[in-house]
Backbone bond lengths (Angstrom), bond angles and torsions (degrees), N, CA, C in turn:
res aa  C-N    CA-C-N  psi(-1)  N-CA   C-N-CA  omega(-1)  CA-C   N-CA-C  phi
1 M - - - 1.456 - - 1.534 110.14 -
2 F 1.325 115.30 72.31 1.457 120.09 -172.23 1.535 113.00 -75.35
3 L 1.344 117.39 -8.47 1.464 120.40 178.92 1.528 112.64 -102.29
4 K 1.319 117.20 12.54 1.461 120.60 179.26 1.533 109.19 -58.61
5 G 1.321 116.17 129.45 1.457 121.32 -178.32 1.520 113.64 92.89
6 K 1.345 117.73 -11.33 1.458 121.81 176.53 1.529 109.79 -90.37
7 T 1.319 115.87 157.83 1.462 121.54 178.68 1.519 109.62 -126.31
8 A 1.327 116.07 132.17 1.469 122.44 -177.64 1.516 110.44 -120.47
9 L 1.327 115.24 131.14 1.470 122.47 173.09 1.519 107.79 -107.93
10 I 1.340 116.25 123.44 1.460 121.51 -174.03 1.523 108.87 -127.72
11 T 1.324 117.20 117.22 1.463 119.47 178.76 1.529 110.01 -84.41
12 G 1.330 114.66 154.28 1.459 119.69 179.86 1.515 112.32 58.95
13 S 1.341 116.03 45.16 1.472 119.36 -169.45 1.514 114.40 -116.23
14 T 1.336 116.89 17.48 1.460 119.00 175.76 1.526 112.13 -89.00
15 S 1.340 116.78 -2.71 1.465 120.14 177.59 1.526 108.85 -162.00
16 G 1.319 115.94 172.00 1.451 122.47 171.34 1.520 115.12 58.81
17 I 1.335 116.18 -140.56 1.458 121.93 -177.68 1.526 110.48 -59.94
18 G 1.325 116.78 -41.71 1.458 119.95 -178.81 1.512 113.14 -60.03
19 A 1.327 116.63 -40.77 1.463 120.10 177.30 1.516 110.68 -64.52
20 A 1.325 116.90 -35.77 1.465 120.61 177.17 1.522 110.94 -67.12
21 Y 1.336 117.23 -40.91 1.475 120.16 174.00 1.527 110.09 -56.23
22 A 1.340 115.68 -49.43 1.462 120.33 -176.65 1.526 111.06 -59.65
23 A 1.324 117.18 -44.31 1.462 120.80 -179.39 1.525 111.30 -64.60
24 A 1.318 116.53 -41.12 1.465 120.24 -177.36 1.526 111.32 -68.29
25 L 1.321 117.89 -41.43 1.461 120.02 -179.65 1.525 111.26 -73.12
26 A 1.332 116.91 -37.55 1.458 119.66 176.33 1.521 110.76 -62.69
27 A 1.326 116.73 -38.22 1.461 120.85 179.20 1.522 111.91 -62.72
28 E 1.337 116.33 -23.08 1.463 120.52 176.85 1.527 112.17 -95.17
29 G 1.337 116.64 10.17 1.444 120.71 171.91 1.508 116.77 98.19
30 A 1.330 118.41 0.80 1.464 120.30 -176.97 1.524 111.95 -75.87
31 N 1.330 115.98 142.84 1.455 119.86 162.72 1.523 106.94 -67.20
32 V 1.321 117.12 142.07 1.460 120.32 -175.01 1.524 110.60 -130.25
33 I 1.327 115.45 131.75 1.459 121.43 169.23 1.515 107.03 -106.21
34 I 1.322 117.16 115.09 1.452 120.02 176.52 1.524 108.78 -94.84
35 N 1.313 114.85 150.94 1.466 121.17 -177.97 1.510 108.28 -139.34
36 G 1.315 116.34 137.89 1.459 119.86 177.92 1.509 110.26 152.35
37 F 1.334 114.36 173.75 1.454 121.11 179.69 1.520 109.36 -97.21
38 G 1.323 115.48 164.72 1.456 120.21 177.07 1.512 110.98 151.92
39 D 1.317 115.35 179.78 1.452 122.23 178.69 1.529 109.86 -65.49
40 A 1.322 116.68 129.54 1.463 121.24 -175.35 1.526 111.97 -59.58
41 A 1.318 116.87 -40.46 1.463 119.77 -179.63 1.525 111.08 -66.31
42 A 1.321 116.42 -39.86 1.461 120.15 179.11 1.526 111.21 -66.25
43 I 1.330 116.62 -38.51 1.465 120.13 178.40 1.525 110.34 -67.04
44 A 1.316 117.32 -41.31 1.461 120.54 177.43 1.530 110.71 -61.80
45 E 1.319 115.73 -39.47 1.470 120.25 177.94 1.530 110.50 -65.33
46 Q 1.338 116.63 -40.30 1.458 120.37 177.75 1.530 110.72 -61.81
47 C 1.316 117.38 -45.29 1.467 121.03 179.16 1.524 111.37 -60.51
48 A 1.324 116.16 -43.59 1.463 120.29 -179.97 1.524 111.25 -63.34
49 A 1.329 116.28 -40.28 1.466 120.11 -179.84 1.528 111.04 -66.46
50 L 1.320 117.05 -39.21 1.462 120.09 179.14 1.521 110.82 -66.07
51 E 1.312 116.52 -41.32 1.460 119.16 178.26 1.521 111.13 -65.15
52 A 1.308 117.01 -37.94 1.461 120.51 179.74 1.525 111.40 -66.23
53 S 1.326 116.77 -30.36 1.463 120.12 -177.21 1.514 113.04 -76.07
54 S 1.338 116.88 -18.75 1.461 118.69 -171.61 1.516 114.92 -132.61
55 G 1.313 116.93 -24.67 1.455 119.86 -171.82 1.507 112.60 82.48
56 A 1.330 117.01 -7.31 1.462 121.53 176.68 1.522 109.12 -86.66
57 R 1.321 115.68 171.79 1.455 120.15 -176.48 1.522 111.32 -89.56
58 T 1.319 115.79 147.37 1.456 122.77 173.39 1.515 108.51 -134.34
59 I 1.330 116.87 130.73 1.452 121.13 175.70 1.525 108.98 -131.20
60 H 1.308 115.37 161.01 1.466 121.01 177.72 1.514 109.25 -112.07
61 N 1.326 115.99 136.36 1.457 121.80 171.99 1.518 107.38 -124.79
62 G 1.312 117.31 122.58 1.457 121.55 -172.87 1.511 114.83 -94.22
63 A 1.323 118.00 27.73 1.466 120.38 -178.08 1.525 111.35 -54.05
64 D 1.323 115.01 137.44 1.457 122.67 175.09 1.529 107.59 -81.84
65 L 1.315 117.16 116.28 1.460 120.95 -173.37 1.525 113.17 -72.77
66 T 1.313 118.01 -8.33 1.464 119.53 173.53 1.526 111.62 -85.46
67 N 1.319 116.58 -5.43 1.467 122.63 -178.78 1.528 108.19 -109.22
68 G 1.328 116.44 105.70 1.455 120.64 -175.65 1.511 113.92 -58.40
69 E 1.332 117.37 -37.13 1.458 120.33 179.46 1.524 111.17 -65.08
70 Q 1.329 116.82 -39.85 1.460 120.06 178.66 1.529 110.97 -68.19
71 V 1.319 116.88 -36.39 1.466 120.56 179.25 1.520 110.25 -62.46
72 T 1.320 116.54 -50.14 1.462 120.64 -179.63 1.528 111.15 -64.10
73 A 1.326 116.44 -40.52 1.468 120.35 179.18 1.528 110.82 -63.47
74 M 1.334 117.72 -36.32 1.465 120.78 177.87 1.521 110.55 -60.87
75 A 1.322 117.18 -47.76 1.463 120.30 -179.63 1.522 110.85 -60.90
76 E 1.317 116.40 -43.67 1.461 120.55 -178.85 1.526 111.32 -64.94
77 A 1.334 116.32 -41.49 1.462 120.37 -179.03 1.520 110.98 -66.61
78 C 1.323 116.18 -41.36 1.465 119.90 -179.55 1.522 110.94 -67.03
79 A 1.319 117.07 -41.34 1.456 120.63 178.87 1.529 110.76 -64.36
80 A 1.333 116.63 -38.83 1.459 120.31 178.33 1.527 110.97 -65.65
81 E 1.329 115.71 -38.80 1.472 120.61 -177.71 1.525 112.18 -68.88
82 F 1.356 116.55 -37.78 1.465 119.89 -172.17 1.532 113.93 -115.03
83 G 1.328 116.85 3.01 1.454 118.64 179.57 1.515 113.87 78.47
84 G 1.304 116.48 23.38 1.461 120.92 178.96 1.508 111.45 134.07
85 I 1.320 116.04 174.64 1.467 123.04 174.96 1.524 106.92 -129.95
86 D 1.319 116.27 122.05 1.465 121.62 -176.35 1.526 112.71 -96.52
87 I 1.319 115.58 -32.72 1.466 121.55 -176.01 1.524 107.90 -130.26
88 L 1.303 115.75 126.25 1.466 121.37 176.03 1.518 108.16 -119.10
89 I 1.322 116.56 124.90 1.457 120.67 174.43 1.524 108.68 -119.27
90 N 1.325 115.31 110.53 1.462 122.34 176.18 1.525 107.59 -86.08
91 N 1.299 115.76 99.43 1.458 119.62 -172.65 1.518 114.48 -116.86
92 A 1.318 118.22 -25.81 1.469 120.70 -172.42 1.529 111.55 -58.59
93 G 1.307 115.37 140.88 1.453 120.27 177.33 1.517 111.52 -161.62
94 I 1.318 115.61 156.34 1.456 121.53 174.89 1.518 108.24 -135.82
95 Q 1.308 116.00 163.23 1.461 121.85 -178.64 1.525 109.56 -128.32
96 H 1.318 115.65 145.01 1.469 121.79 170.25 1.516 106.58 -146.08
97 V 1.317 116.39 125.37 1.463 121.76 -174.87 1.523 108.82 -106.81
98 C 1.345 116.19 121.96 1.458 120.62 -175.60 1.528 108.93 -170.35
99 P 1.336 118.98 142.59 1.473 119.81 174.01 1.523 110.91 -56.96
100 V 1.324 117.01 144.41 1.456 120.41 -171.86 1.530 112.29 -62.88
101 D 1.325 117.75 -32.51 1.464 118.70 -179.17 1.521 112.63 -77.01
102 E 1.320 117.11 -5.73 1.458 121.86 174.82 1.529 112.10 -115.56
103 F 1.327 116.38 1.42 1.463 120.54 -171.43 1.526 110.67 -68.11
104 P 1.335 118.87 126.96 1.472 120.97 179.89 1.527 110.87 -65.03
105 V 1.307 116.27 129.67 1.462 120.31 -177.86 1.532 111.00 -62.02
106 D 1.325 117.42 -38.81 1.463 119.02 -179.47 1.519 111.65 -65.77
107 K 1.337 116.89 -34.28 1.465 120.08 177.81 1.525 110.48 -69.45
108 W 1.349 116.62 -40.14 1.468 120.49 175.55 1.530 110.08 -56.43
109 R 1.318 116.27 -48.87 1.461 120.41 -177.23 1.526 111.64 -65.21
110 Q 1.330 116.63 -38.18 1.458 120.06 178.04 1.527 110.75 -62.46
111 M 1.318 116.72 -43.48 1.460 120.55 -178.08 1.528 111.50 -66.53
112 Q 1.335 117.09 -41.49 1.465 119.32 178.12 1.532 110.54 -67.13
113 A 1.326 116.68 -36.55 1.465 120.17 179.68 1.520 111.15 -61.72
114 I 1.331 116.40 -44.67 1.464 120.68 -176.98 1.523 112.05 -73.71
115 M 1.325 116.83 -40.00 1.468 119.85 -169.60 1.522 115.21 -101.85
116 V 1.333 118.52 -10.37 1.470 120.82 176.97 1.530 110.96 -126.41
117 D 1.334 117.29 -52.26 1.458 119.73 -176.71 1.530 111.63 -64.37
118 A 1.330 117.31 -47.30 1.468 119.74 -178.53 1.529 111.83 -62.35
119 P 1.339 120.39 -44.41 1.466 119.20 174.33 1.528 113.00 -57.52
120 F 1.333 117.58 -42.23 1.463 120.26 177.66 1.526 110.52 -59.07
121 L 1.337 117.02 -49.23 1.460 120.55 -177.45 1.526 111.76 -63.67
122 L 1.332 116.79 -39.11 1.460 119.81 -179.59 1.525 111.65 -71.11
123 I 1.322 116.73 -40.91 1.466 119.37 176.05 1.527 109.40 -60.70
124 R 1.307 115.89 -46.37 1.469 121.28 179.68 1.521 110.86 -57.18
125 S 1.328 116.97 -40.09 1.464 121.23 -177.40 1.527 112.87 -77.33
126 C 1.332 116.81 -35.39 1.468 120.48 -173.68 1.524 113.96 -85.07
127 L 1.320 117.47 -27.41 1.464 119.83 -175.31 1.530 114.08 -56.73
128 P 1.318 119.61 -41.46 1.475 117.07 -179.94 1.530 113.51 -57.69
129 Y 1.324 117.77 -36.80 1.467 120.44 179.12 1.529 110.57 -69.36
130 M 1.315 116.62 -39.48 1.457 120.71 178.62 1.529 111.25 -67.43
131 K 1.315 116.17 -42.43 1.470 120.06 178.14 1.522 110.72 -61.53
132 A 1.318 117.00 -39.78 1.462 120.73 -179.09 1.522 111.84 -62.55
133 K 1.343 116.66 -33.16 1.465 121.28 -179.64 1.525 112.58 -91.09
134 G 1.334 116.56 -13.91 1.459 119.83 -176.89 1.509 113.19 69.70
135 W 1.336 116.17 26.10 1.474 120.84 -179.76 1.521 108.07 -158.76
136 G 1.309 115.88 138.66 1.454 119.81 175.32 1.507 111.21 -173.79
137 R 1.314 115.04 155.88 1.465 121.90 176.20 1.526 108.14 -133.65
138 I 1.322 116.13 121.47 1.462 122.34 175.29 1.521 107.13 -116.91
139 I 1.316 115.38 122.08 1.460 122.04 -177.46 1.524 107.73 -129.76
140 S 1.310 117.02 131.78 1.464 120.47 175.82 1.517 109.37 -120.45
141 T 1.298 116.44 139.51 1.455 121.32 174.87 1.521 107.81 -84.56
142 A 1.313 115.95 112.85 1.465 120.07 173.60 1.523 106.96 -98.79
143 S 1.309 117.68 -121.90 1.456 120.96 -175.46 1.515 108.02 -178.37
144 A 1.317 116.24 161.66 1.463 118.86 167.71 1.522 110.10 -54.13
145 H 1.332 116.11 -26.21 1.465 120.41 179.81 1.530 113.02 -74.74
146 A 1.328 117.85 2.67 1.461 119.95 166.27 1.521 110.64 -81.28
147 S 1.342 115.98 -9.60 1.467 121.18 -178.76 1.517 113.24 -121.76
148 V 1.335 116.71 -31.19 1.463 120.67 -178.92 1.526 108.87 -127.37
149 A 1.320 115.67 165.54 1.467 119.98 -177.64 1.520 111.23 -117.64
150 S 1.318 114.39 158.91 1.456 122.74 172.23 1.524 107.54 -137.94
151 P 1.323 118.31 151.66 1.471 119.17 179.17 1.522 112.06 -68.01
152 N 1.319 114.81 150.07 1.465 122.92 172.89 1.528 114.51 69.76
153 K 1.335 116.38 16.51 1.467 120.52 179.50 1.527 110.45 -126.24
154 S 1.327 116.87 35.39 1.464 120.31 -172.37 1.518 112.83 -59.13
155 A 1.324 118.32 -42.54 1.465 121.01 -177.08 1.522 110.60 -66.80
156 Y 1.317 116.74 -42.91 1.468 121.34 -179.92 1.527 110.25 -64.43
157 I 1.320 116.56 -45.06 1.462 121.25 -179.83 1.523 110.15 -63.29
158 A 1.327 117.11 -44.09 1.463 120.78 178.55 1.528 110.83 -60.13
159 A 1.337 117.09 -42.95 1.458 120.91 -179.10 1.522 111.47 -65.17
160 K 1.321 116.76 -42.10 1.463 119.67 -178.10 1.530 111.60 -70.85
161 H 1.331 117.37 -35.62 1.463 119.31 171.09 1.526 110.09 -63.92
162 G 1.327 116.40 -37.79 1.455 120.80 -178.99 1.514 112.70 -63.56
163 V 1.331 117.30 -45.40 1.463 119.31 -178.01 1.524 110.41 -70.75
164 L 1.331 118.06 -29.84 1.462 120.39 174.59 1.531 110.23 -65.87
165 G 1.327 117.28 -44.43 1.457 120.27 177.62 1.521 112.01 -63.02
166 L 1.330 116.48 -42.07 1.460 121.12 176.80 1.522 110.24 -58.81
167 T 1.313 116.11 -44.98 1.463 121.59 -179.78 1.523 111.38 -58.51
168 R 1.310 116.74 -47.74 1.459 120.02 -177.16 1.520 111.72 -65.40
169 G 1.334 116.77 -40.13 1.457 119.58 178.24 1.517 112.45 -63.92
170 V 1.336 117.00 -47.03 1.467 120.76 -179.18 1.522 110.61 -65.51
171 A 1.332 117.15 -38.86 1.465 120.65 179.97 1.520 111.04 -56.05
172 M 1.324 117.61 -40.31 1.454 121.01 179.69 1.530 111.63 -68.78
173 E 1.322 116.33 -33.72 1.460 120.17 -178.10 1.527 112.59 -70.18
174 V 1.332 117.11 -31.35 1.472 119.82 -172.96 1.531 112.45 -114.59
175 A 1.312 116.90 16.57 1.466 120.91 -174.41 1.525 113.30 -59.43
176 E 1.323 117.61 -27.11 1.461 120.93 -178.63 1.524 112.86 -100.62
177 K 1.330 116.72 11.69 1.467 120.90 -174.40 1.526 113.58 -105.33
178 G 1.331 118.07 5.38 1.463 119.97 -176.58 1.517 112.84 78.64
179 I 1.319 116.84 17.03 1.467 122.52 -176.99 1.515 108.75 -118.21
180 T 1.319 116.96 129.21 1.456 120.25 174.31 1.522 109.93 -108.44
181 V 1.321 114.93 149.16 1.466 121.39 -175.74 1.523 107.46 -136.13
182 N 1.317 116.56 115.62 1.457 120.91 -173.70 1.519 111.80 -139.77
183 V 1.313 114.07 164.13 1.460 122.39 174.68 1.520 109.16 -117.38
184 I 1.316 116.76 138.22 1.461 122.81 167.90 1.522 106.76 -106.12
185 S 1.322 116.45 127.04 1.465 121.09 -177.28 1.523 110.34 -116.06
186 P 1.336 116.65 94.21 1.465 119.57 177.92 1.523 111.32 -76.19
187 G 1.320 114.83 157.67 1.451 121.06 166.90 1.520 108.26 -88.12
188 Y 1.310 116.96 -139.69 1.462 119.27 177.25 1.526 109.31 -75.77
189 V 1.320 115.86 114.95 1.459 122.44 179.49 1.520 108.47 -103.10
190 W 1.316 116.34 136.13 1.462 120.63 -177.48 1.525 109.42 -75.84
191 T 1.326 115.18 93.35 1.460 123.72 179.49 1.525 107.82 -130.95
192 P 1.338 118.21 168.46 1.470 119.74 175.99 1.525 112.50 -56.54
193 L 1.355 117.03 -33.46 1.465 120.04 179.41 1.520 111.48 -59.36
194 V 1.334 116.67 -44.16 1.467 120.97 178.86 1.522 110.53 -73.00
195 E 1.320 116.15 -45.17 1.469 120.19 -177.75 1.527 111.35 -59.29
196 N 1.335 116.14 -35.84 1.461 119.79 -178.26 1.527 113.18 -73.22
197 Q 1.331 117.30 -15.43 1.466 120.60 177.57 1.535 111.92 -75.49
198 I 1.313 116.37 -22.13 1.462 120.50 -170.07 1.533 112.20 -63.90
199 P 1.343 120.06 -49.66 1.480 118.44 -179.01 1.528 113.02 -59.89
200 D 1.345 117.09 -40.51 1.471 119.56 179.61 1.521 111.08 -63.82
201 T 1.314 116.53 -41.51 1.471 120.30 179.62 1.520 110.59 -66.90
202 M 1.315 117.22 -38.82 1.466 120.71 176.96 1.529 109.90 -59.96
203 R 1.325 115.57 -44.70 1.466 120.47 -175.83 1.531 111.47 -71.07
204 T 1.328 117.47 -47.90 1.464 120.28 -173.55 1.526 112.99 -74.05
205 R 1.325 116.98 -25.86 1.463 119.59 -176.93 1.522 112.95 -111.06
206 G 1.325 116.77 0.40 1.461 120.14 177.20 1.514 113.45 64.71
207 L 1.333 116.76 38.89 1.462 121.90 -176.42 1.518 110.79 -112.20
208 T 1.310 115.69 158.84 1.458 120.48 171.70 1.531 108.80 -81.15
209 R 1.318 115.83 166.02 1.473 120.38 177.35 1.525 110.46 -58.35
210 E 1.315 116.23 -43.29 1.470 120.55 -179.62 1.525 111.06 -61.87
211 Q 1.321 116.69 -39.28 1.466 120.10 178.73 1.525 111.49 -67.46
212 V 1.324 117.02 -39.20 1.460 119.71 178.00 1.524 110.17 -61.88
213 L 1.322 115.81 -45.13 1.462 119.84 -178.16 1.525 111.65 -64.37
214 N 1.316 116.60 -50.57 1.463 120.75 -170.85 1.518 114.62 -89.54
215 D 1.333 117.22 -33.57 1.464 119.58 -174.47 1.522 113.56 -100.21
216 V 1.324 116.71 -11.47 1.465 120.04 178.71 1.523 109.94 -116.22
217 L 1.328 117.64 -67.12 1.460 120.83 -172.17 1.527 113.04 -69.60
218 L 1.327 117.02 -40.56 1.462 119.81 -175.34 1.529 113.45 -102.90
219 A 1.307 116.34 8.40 1.469 119.52 -173.87 1.523 112.52 -60.46
220 A 1.323 117.78 -35.51 1.466 120.62 -176.08 1.524 113.25 -98.41
221 I 1.334 117.51 7.17 1.461 121.66 -174.77 1.531 109.71 -99.23
222 P 1.322 119.20 111.81 1.467 120.00 -179.52 1.524 113.91 -56.65
223 Q 1.325 118.87 -36.74 1.457 120.28 -179.58 1.534 112.62 -74.65
224 R 1.330 116.67 -15.08 1.475 122.76 177.39 1.529 112.60 57.63
225 K 1.314 115.90 36.76 1.467 119.21 174.70 1.520 108.90 -152.55
226 F 1.331 114.87 158.83 1.445 120.68 -179.25 1.525 110.65 -76.22
227 V 1.332 115.13 148.58 1.455 121.21 167.60 1.525 107.56 -75.09
228 M 1.327 117.05 143.32 1.453 120.89 178.24 1.536 109.53 -100.04
229 P 1.338 117.80 147.96 1.465 120.22 -177.39 1.519 114.05 -53.36
230 D 1.344 117.33 -38.50 1.463 118.10 -177.96 1.526 112.41 -69.24
231 Q 1.334 118.03 -21.77 1.454 120.09 174.89 1.527 111.05 -70.67
232 V 1.322 116.80 -38.11 1.462 120.91 176.03 1.525 109.30 -67.31
233 A 1.327 116.61 -43.41 1.463 121.01 -179.52 1.523 111.66 -62.48
234 A 1.328 117.13 -35.19 1.468 120.15 178.98 1.522 111.31 -61.68
235 M 1.330 116.75 -34.67 1.463 120.26 176.83 1.523 110.17 -65.76
236 A 1.327 117.45 -40.85 1.462 120.31 178.62 1.526 111.07 -63.21
237 V 1.322 117.05 -42.38 1.465 120.36 178.10 1.527 109.85 -60.39
238 F 1.324 116.97 -44.91 1.456 120.52 178.51 1.526 111.27 -58.55
239 L 1.328 117.19 -42.24 1.461 120.12 -178.61 1.525 112.29 -64.38
240 C 1.321 117.58 -19.30 1.462 121.38 177.50 1.520 113.29 -85.61
241 T 1.322 117.69 -8.03 1.453 121.07 -178.11 1.517 111.33 -82.00
242 E 1.318 115.24 162.41 1.458 120.19 175.38 1.518 110.54 -65.33
243 G 1.327 116.72 -31.40 1.460 120.56 178.86 1.512 113.87 -62.27
244 A 1.333 116.66 -20.00 1.465 120.78 179.59 1.521 112.42 -101.72
245 S 1.330 117.63 11.19 1.463 120.02 -172.53 1.526 113.50 -68.17
246 A 1.345 118.30 -16.23 1.464 120.88 176.87 1.524 112.47 -93.71
247 I 1.326 117.18 1.48 1.466 121.24 178.92 1.518 108.31 -96.49
248 T 1.306 117.04 111.72 1.463 120.60 177.08 1.514 109.81 -151.35
249 G 1.321 115.77 147.11 1.459 121.51 -176.23 1.513 113.08 72.30
250 A 1.333 116.56 18.52 1.465 120.87 -173.92 1.519 111.82 -96.65
251 N 1.322 114.42 152.08 1.464 122.70 171.49 1.523 106.34 -111.05
252 L 1.321 116.44 104.15 1.455 122.06 -171.82 1.523 110.28 -100.36
253 A 1.310 115.70 109.65 1.470 121.22 -175.65 1.518 110.60 -80.13
254 V 1.327 116.01 130.26 1.467 123.21 171.93 1.514 104.45 -126.75
255 D 1.339 116.93 74.79 1.457 120.09 -165.03 1.526 114.75 -139.01
256 G 1.328 117.07 17.66 1.460 119.37 177.84 1.517 114.34 65.09
257 G 1.340 116.59 20.04 1.460 120.81 177.99 1.516 115.11 93.77
258 W 1.336 117.39 4.52 1.471 121.73 -175.36 1.523 111.86 -53.77
259 T 1.333 117.53 -49.89 1.461 120.36 -171.35 1.530 112.92 -90.45
260 T 1.326 118.22 7.46 1.472 119.61 176.13 1.519 111.03 -84.97
261 Q 1.328 117.61 -10.73 1.463 120.10 -173.76 1.526 111.77 -81.64
């Protein structure tokens, strides 16, 4: 439990990749603040399970990441509760698929708020605590779409490029402070978000489930299989180790070879 005594704030962590991050860091002894929407009973159960796995504390903060005041207040409240924030994982994200000339402006703004503005505000809020301790880890979940493009995903691609650029800029600013700042870029990860896309794709494109999986979602993946959430989380755990202390400003692909082509 090499993270015992550390505190991690993870956005979008009530399900999917974020929940895997929370479980992996809690297993290493970190106090964990989870953030996200969902059934209150299920979130309480998740917190209890994380605490049972580590003996460390887990709390939930339901800040709406499209609301800048709530984002900043979340960081301040968590730091007050635990005496600082050592690890920040900007993970929350949403998707909307639409041609750019038809893309709803409000949806564009919502996506940028969650995936670019909120990471900026949280980094801004957490850095003073990390600087004071001379140690910190900032990790953002980007995507293969921070490196490659797909049609009808302009807002998502713009946001993921944005958080990668933010990461690289901040990494240079704090390189001598004992703080590393990196991006993890998964490919298609087997989460409810991906699984829920399958019926719509089957219906709109007249494909079978097998065709959607192999000819659409995995078509560009050399390994021809989905990344699993715990594989992404393992990368985050590694980035928190001393062995990863020279890795900063990096875009680390966990995508089955998608972006090597």
